C-alpha beads as a LAMMPS data file, in Angstrom:
LAMMPS data file: protein, C-alpha beads

80 atoms
79 bonds

1 atom types
1 bond types

-500.0 500.0 xlo xhi
-500.0 500.0 ylo yhi
-500.0 500.0 zlo zhi

Masses

1 110.0

Atoms # bond

1 1 1 -377.678 483.610 -411.612
2 1 1 -378.327 484.082 -407.999
3 1 1 -378.860 487.307 -406.178
4 1 1 -379.958 488.780 -402.955
5 1 1 -383.228 490.682 -402.687
6 1 1 -384.482 492.408 -399.564
7 1 1 -381.302 492.369 -397.837
8 1 1 -382.437 489.111 -396.722
9 1 1 -380.096 485.931 -396.169
10 1 1 -380.856 483.484 -398.451
11 1 1 -380.084 483.462 -402.584
12 1 1 -382.875 483.861 -404.488
13 1 1 -382.273 482.604 -408.327
14 1 1 -383.638 484.234 -412.000
15 1 1 -385.052 482.035 -414.347
16 1 1 -384.464 482.303 -417.956
17 1 1 -385.717 481.230 -421.181
18 1 1 -384.241 481.604 -424.460
19 1 1 -386.281 480.990 -427.718
20 1 1 -385.990 482.522 -431.585
21 1 1 -389.077 483.538 -433.033
22 1 1 -390.706 481.715 -435.828
23 1 1 -392.562 484.528 -437.126
24 1 1 -395.744 482.044 -435.916
25 1 1 -395.363 480.825 -431.928
26 1 1 -397.012 483.324 -430.111
27 1 1 -396.726 480.602 -427.177
28 1 1 -393.698 479.864 -424.428
29 1 1 -393.733 477.787 -421.697
30 1 1 -393.750 479.316 -418.030
31 1 1 -392.850 477.977 -414.134
32 1 1 -396.747 477.648 -412.890
33 1 1 -397.896 479.996 -410.664
34 1 1 -395.632 483.270 -412.794
35 1 1 -397.483 486.337 -413.351
36 1 1 -397.074 489.506 -415.546
37 1 1 -395.477 490.816 -412.401
38 1 1 -393.527 488.085 -411.891
39 1 1 -391.514 488.351 -415.508
40 1 1 -390.056 490.532 -417.587
41 1 1 -389.893 489.755 -421.359
42 1 1 -387.878 491.220 -423.803
43 1 1 -387.432 490.735 -427.749
44 1 1 -383.843 491.563 -429.105
45 1 1 -383.505 493.649 -426.415
46 1 1 -386.370 495.367 -426.265
47 1 1 -388.237 495.062 -423.405
48 1 1 -392.039 494.108 -423.477
49 1 1 -394.658 495.835 -421.628
50 1 1 -397.075 493.760 -419.188
51 1 1 -400.390 492.663 -419.959
52 1 1 -400.490 495.239 -423.400
53 1 1 -397.567 492.894 -425.325
54 1 1 -398.063 489.944 -423.106
55 1 1 -399.852 488.199 -420.642
56 1 1 -400.017 484.605 -418.734
57 1 1 -402.420 482.132 -418.034
58 1 1 -401.191 479.132 -415.794
59 1 1 -398.016 477.810 -417.230
60 1 1 -398.492 479.419 -420.306
61 1 1 -397.211 482.605 -421.507
62 1 1 -398.442 484.544 -425.205
63 1 1 -396.965 487.260 -427.103
64 1 1 -399.591 489.421 -428.923
65 1 1 -398.264 489.309 -431.936
66 1 1 -395.723 486.449 -432.984
67 1 1 -391.456 487.282 -432.931
68 1 1 -390.705 487.950 -436.294
69 1 1 -388.162 485.288 -437.551
70 1 1 -384.480 485.020 -436.117
71 1 1 -385.751 487.979 -432.941
72 1 1 -384.098 486.817 -429.715
73 1 1 -387.109 486.373 -426.959
74 1 1 -385.628 486.460 -423.148
75 1 1 -388.419 485.413 -420.342
76 1 1 -387.050 485.964 -416.991
77 1 1 -389.074 485.204 -414.345
78 1 1 -388.541 486.779 -411.108
79 1 1 -387.661 485.478 -407.362
80 1 1 -390.463 487.646 -406.254

Bonds

1 1 1 2
2 1 2 3
3 1 3 4
4 1 4 5
5 1 5 6
6 1 6 7
7 1 7 8
8 1 8 9
9 1 9 10
10 1 10 11
11 1 11 12
12 1 12 13
13 1 13 14
14 1 14 15
15 1 15 16
16 1 16 17
17 1 17 18
18 1 18 19
19 1 19 20
20 1 20 21
21 1 21 22
22 1 22 23
23 1 23 24
24 1 24 25
25 1 25 26
26 1 26 27
27 1 27 28
28 1 28 29
29 1 29 30
30 1 30 31
31 1 31 32
32 1 32 33
33 1 33 34
34 1 34 35
35 1 35 36
36 1 36 37
37 1 37 38
38 1 38 39
39 1 39 40
40 1 40 41
41 1 41 42
42 1 42 43
43 1 43 44
44 1 44 45
45 1 45 46
46 1 46 47
47 1 47 48
48 1 48 49
49 1 49 50
50 1 50 51
51 1 51 52
52 1 52 53
53 1 53 54
54 1 54 55
55 1 55 56
56 1 56 57
57 1 57 58
58 1 58 59
59 1 59 60
60 1 60 61
61 1 61 62
62 1 62 63
63 1 63 64
64 1 64 65
65 1 65 66
66 1 66 67
67 1 67 68
68 1 68 69
69 1 69 70
70 1 70 71
71 1 71 72
72 1 72 73
73 1 73 74
74 1 74 75
75 1 75 76
76 1 76 77
77 1 77 78
78 1 78 79
79 1 79 80
């Protein structure tokens, strides 16, 4: 998906990663350089709170409580 941000002439992309919870996995991969301020995480469409519900260290995004089996986890990396 291409978006124009802040009126700039260059398109920027939002990287989207989709996973499904298995009841035990708490860690997910994100792009190097991402921070909680640059990522939106949802579980079955419910927006998660940065630093409260998830943290990021390096390329690892860690969710506080493992998403239950079948829960769709979407990680959107914003081009900020």
